N, C-alpha and C positions, 0 to 999 in steps of 0.2 A: 765664379767665386762661390765657394761653399759657405754654409751658415756660420761656422766658426770664424772664417776669414772676414765675413761681413761684420759680425759682431765685434771683432777686433778692430776693424776700421772705424766703427762707430765709437768704440772706447777711445781710440787714438784721437779722433776729432774732438770729443768732449774733454779728454784730459789735456789736450793742447790749450784749451781755454781755461783750465783750472786756476792758473794765476789770476786771470781776470775775474773769475767767480769769487776767488778768495779776496780779491781787492774790494769787490762789492760788499761782501759780508764783513770784512774788516772795517771798512768805512762806516758801516751801520753800527757795528759793535763798539767802535771808538766813540761814536756820538751817543750811543745808549749802552754803556758797558754792563748794566744789570739785566738787560733783556736777552732772552734766548727763545728759540722756537725753531720752526721749519719754514722753508720756502719750497716751491715746486715750480719748475719750468716745464710747461707743456708746449710742444712744437708740432706743427703739421708740416710735413715735407712734400714738396712737389716731385714730379717724375724725374727732374734733373738733380735731386738730392739737396736742393737749396730750401731754406726755411721759408715757407709761404706765410706762416702765422706763428707767433710766439705769444704765450700768455703766462704770466707769472702770478702766483698767489703766495701769500705769506701769513703765518699765524702770529707774527709779532706785531706790537703796537707801532703805529706811525711808519708803515712800510713803504710809503710812496717812492722815495729815492732808491731804496733797495730794489723794489720791483722794476723801476725804470732802468737801473743799472743792469740787472740780470736779463731783462728783455733785450737790451743792446748787445750783450754778450751772445745770447742765443741767436740773434739775427745773422751773425757772421759764421755760424756753423755750416759746414759743407760736408756732405756725405757722398759716398760713391754711387748710391742709387736711391731711388724713392719709388713711389710715394710710400710713406709710412708715418705713423704718429709715435712720438717719444715723450716720456715724462721723466724728468730728472729731479729726484728729491734732494734737498740741500739742508744740512744742519746749519742753523744760525746761532752761534755762540762765540764769545770771546776766545780766540786762539784756535778755533776749529777750522780745519782745512778740508777742501773737497778731496775725497779719495774714493775711487771706485775699484772694485775687484776687476781684474782683467778677465775676459771671458775664458772659461776653462779652469780658472784658479779655484781651488777649494778653500773653504773657511779654515782658518787655523784651528788646531786642536786647543780646547780650553786648557788653561794652565792649571795644573794640580797644586793644591796647597801643600807646602812642605811640612813634614812632620816635625814636631819639636825635637831639638837636638837630644840624642840619646834615647828617643822613643823608638820602640820596635816598629818596623815597617809593617803595614797591614797589607795582606794579600788583596789584590784587586777584586772587587765584587763582594767583599765581606764587610759587615758592619761590626764595629767594636762597641760593646757596652761596658763602660767602666762604672764601678760603684761611685756614688756621689752622696754628699750630705750637705745640709745647710746648718749653720750655727744659729741658735736662738738666744 
C-alpha cells in the first residue's frame, strides 16, 4: 500500500464517522448556541490499526459531555495499519460540520471579487488608482 492509498484509507475511516462527530458538536451547540471554539481528538494507534488511546481537548466552556462524546467516536476508528499517532482538529460552532480534504486534493482557488457592472476589467497583476475626494 503506497502512501497516498494509506492516507486515503485514513481519510475514509475518519469521514465514515463524520456524522457521529457532527452529532457530538450539534448536541453541544444546541445546549450552548452562543459558544464556539475548537476541539482536538488525539489518538494513539496500535500495530493492528486499532485505537489504543484517545484524548480529546476543547477550547469551549463546559466541554465535558462534548469530550466524552468525541472520545467514544474515536475509540471505534479502525485503520489498515499502525502504529501511528493522529490528531484531528474539529471546529465547534452552530451549523458547522466536519469536512476534511481528501488526500491529494488541492485547496480551491480563492474567489475573485466581481467588478461593478459596467466597470472596465482590470488586467491581472495590475493595481488601479482612481482619484477620490472627500466632502467637507
